Steps between C-alpha positions, in 0.01 A plus 500: 500500500563157671571343154749786411695452828491114462649539143777732632579261793507188273215341697221324321171695472216419724278237345192615310160442618355167362235689301768733332724203446222322324399798283872565399548131418191496267596833341852364435340191331263708296776723382729214409226317316414814289883545435544155390196517267615838360870441475547133449181366331374792297806713422777239477310227330241667283677840429861406486539124429199443269471861363129466494422852604610818693335668798372767269451400149309789345783707390858477366750234592701753701188583705430131551851426617492800731162378651661153548792670692257683730307171552824325579605762750152479670520122511852500660419786730194300641699176513798649688282699723308187600830325585600793731162478664529125548852545646351746755232262587752228562714737698206584735405132564388185329331547170159351456601302186137387422378855497795600287429235248134585474609864446743392232238303304242781550736761367611277201136429406374845565764658282451256226129547513547884489729464198287245313164683550576861543812554296438239231124511460366837632794741419636280217839660535650164421375149414679177585546436129388664173345357180393178676176389664535620856242277667746222608753765626236686685346197665835384613633836619186607683422134612832457667467853652166409652634170620803647667285775661248255630764271646683795655172632646424156633847462666465838660156397633625172635799650664341808653596559859239430758308818586407543861122515573362848589 
């Protein structure tokens, strides 16, 4: 209720509690990282520029293009949503940029790992390429995902707020 009256009066909202600010910063970073991995890296580079595959390759070209459209919409929804969340974090107070960066790398690596292992290998709904030896592609894709995820988790661990002793 206080936030609604503050919005109507033009006053800034009350600052979020530090723990809430931290969680929202990490979530904004994770969502932006996943959005970058989905929309920029996977969709723009591999689907649109290189034409290596579509999000769903087990049907007609029309279905493949439709699946790319849904994938694109999901990626941009996540990306734009993360930016609104980050703007809200900044509006409430200083953003913990180290936590946000750790979240971004975690989201990027986590999405890429999910894509490389679950979608490419387990569900096999699309491969990075067809009619070539996939070992180099898989090692590169999954390896960079694990690296980004590990660095992101390490940054989150190093930048975690001090917890009061109980």
